[in-house]
C-alpha positions as CSV (number, residue, x, y, z in Angstrom):
1,X,0.1,0.0,-0.1
2,X,1.2,3.3,-1.0
3,X,1.4,5.9,1.7
4,X,0.7,9.6,1.8
5,X,2.4,12.1,3.5
6,X,0.5,15.5,3.2
7,X,2.8,17.5,5.5
8,X,6.0,16.2,3.7
9,X,6.2,19.0,1.4
10,X,4.5,22.6,0.7
11,X,3.8,24.6,-2.4
12,X,5.8,27.8,-2.8
13,X,4.9,29.5,-6.0
14,X,7.4,32.0,-7.6
15,X,7.3,34.2,-10.7
16,X,9.6,31.7,-12.5
17,X,8.5,28.2,-10.9
18,X,6.4,26.4,-8.7
19,X,8.7,25.2,-5.8
20,X,7.8,22.1,-4.0
21,X,9.5,22.3,-0.6
22,X,10.6,18.9,0.7
23,X,10.8,18.9,4.3
24,X,14.1,17.6,5.4
25,X,12.5,15.9,8.5
26,X,11.1,13.5,6.2
27,X,13.2,13.2,3.2
28,X,16.8,12.1,3.3
29,X,19.5,14.5,2.1
30,X,20.4,12.1,-0.8
31,X,16.9,12.2,-2.1
32,X,17.6,14.3,-5.1
33,X,21.1,13.1,-6.0
34,X,20.1,10.6,-8.5
35,X,17.9,12.9,-11.0
36,X,17.3,9.9,-13.4
37,X,15.4,8.1,-10.8
38,X,13.1,11.1,-9.7
39,X,9.9,11.4,-11.7
40,X,7.1,14.2,-11.5
41,X,3.9,13.9,-13.5
42,X,0.9,16.0,-13.2
43,X,-2.5,14.1,-12.9
44,X,-5.9,15.9,-13.8
45,X,-8.3,13.2,-12.9
46,X,-9.8,15.2,-10.1
47,X,-10.9,19.0,-10.1
48,X,-7.6,19.6,-8.2
49,X,-4.7,18.6,-10.3
50,X,-2.2,16.7,-8.3
51,X,1.5,16.3,-8.7
52,X,2.7,12.7,-8.3
53,X,6.4,12.4,-7.3
54,X,8.2,9.1,-7.4
55,X,11.8,8.5,-6.1
56,X,14.2,5.5,-6.4
57,X,13.1,4.7,-3.1
58,X,9.1,3.9,-2.9
59,X,9.1,4.8,0.5
60,X,9.5,8.5,-0.4
61,X,6.9,8.6,-3.1
62,X,4.1,11.1,-2.7
63,X,1.3,13.0,-4.2
64,X,0.5,16.7,-3.6
65,X,-2.8,18.1,-4.6
66,X,-1.9,21.5,-6.5
67,X,-4.3,23.9,-4.7
68,X,-3.4,27.0,-6.3
69,X,-5.1,30.4,-6.5
70,X,-5.3,32.1,-9.9
71,X,-5.4,35.7,-8.2
72,X,-2.0,35.0,-6.9
73,X,0.4,37.0,-9.5
74,X,3.3,34.6,-9.0
75,X,1.0,31.7,-10.3
76,X,0.0,33.9,-13.3
77,X,3.6,34.9,-13.9
78,X,4.8,31.2,-13.4
79,X,2.2,29.9,-16.2
80,X,3.1,32.7,-18.5
81,X,6.7,31.6,-18.7
82,X,7.8,30.1,-22.2
83,X,9.0,26.9,-20.3
84,X,7.4,27.0,-16.7
85,X,9.0,24.5,-14.4
86,X,8.3,23.0,-11.1
87,X,11.1,22.6,-8.8
88,X,11.5,20.0,-5.9
89,X,13.7,22.0,-3.4
90,X,15.5,20.2,-0.4
91,X,17.3,22.2,2.1
92,X,20.6,20.6,3.6
93,X,19.8,19.9,7.1
94,X,23.0,20.9,8.5
95,X,24.1,23.7,6.1
96,X,20.9,25.8,6.1
97,X,21.6,27.9,3.3
98,X,22.6,25.2,0.8
99,X,19.7,23.9,-1.4
100,X,19.2,20.6,-3.6
101,X,16.9,21.7,-6.5
102,X,15.7,19.5,-9.1
103,X,13.7,21.2,-12.0
104,X,11.0,19.7,-14.4
105,X,9.8,21.5,-17.4
106,X,6.2,21.5,-18.2
107,X,5.3,21.0,-21.9
108,X,2.7,23.2,-23.6
109,X,-0.2,20.8,-23.1
110,X,0.4,20.5,-19.3
111,X,0.8,24.0,-18.8
112,X,-2.7,24.8,-20.6
113,X,-4.4,21.9,-18.7
114,X,-3.0,23.3,-15.3
115,X,-3.8,27.0,-16.0
116,X,-7.6,25.7,-16.9
117,X,-7.4,23.6,-13.6
118,X,-6.2,26.4,-11.5
119,X,-9.0,29.0,-12.8
120,X,-11.8,26.0,-12.3
121,X,-10.6,25.6,-8.8
122,X,-11.6,29.4,-8.0
123,X,-15.2,28.6,-8.7
124,X,-15.2,25.9,-6.0
125,X,-15.9,26.8,-2.2
126,X,-13.1,26.1,0.3
127,X,-15.4,23.3,1.8
128,X,-15.8,21.7,-1.7
129,X,-11.9,21.9,-2.2
130,X,-11.2,20.2,1.2
131,X,-13.4,17.4,0.3
132,X,-11.8,17.1,-3.1
133,X,-8.3,17.1,-1.5
134,X,-9.6,14.7,1.1
135,X,-10.7,12.4,-1.9
136,X,-7.5,12.6,-3.5
137,X,-5.4,11.4,-0.5
138,X,-8.1,8.5,0.3
139,X,-7.3,7.5,-3.3
140,X,-3.5,7.5,-3.0
141,X,-2.8,4.1,-4.3
142,X,-4.5,4.7,-7.8
143,X,-2.0,7.4,-8.5
144,X,0.8,5.0,-8.4
145,X,-0.6,2.0,-10.4
146,X,0.8,1.5,-14.1
147,X,3.1,4.5,-13.8
């Protein structure tokens, strides 16, 4: 059974990237070292797009609903980039100003689907968004099948 760690990472949008900050209390400092083993894809099956992140070690694999506000200027700036990226960011637990960063570039199709998804989230109430997020976490295993 796949685990879900909703508190293992947080979203930090900036004008040039959507940063997924990995909490170093959960992830080993080696987790981003082998870029070939790390995979990120965006899943659009729910009204909240979901980042699916896989590592070389299944224990660390997780999903993260992309609950984003289209009124946030950083989000609109990021989506308007020629090649918008999502970056996994991990701070070194010992050297606080050292970061490991692994970028993933979205293709045009992913960018447009995400833009639409974020705009549609604005029409949903906070209560409904919370319900959808709970459904996503309850369905965590399905995100890792056949991928």
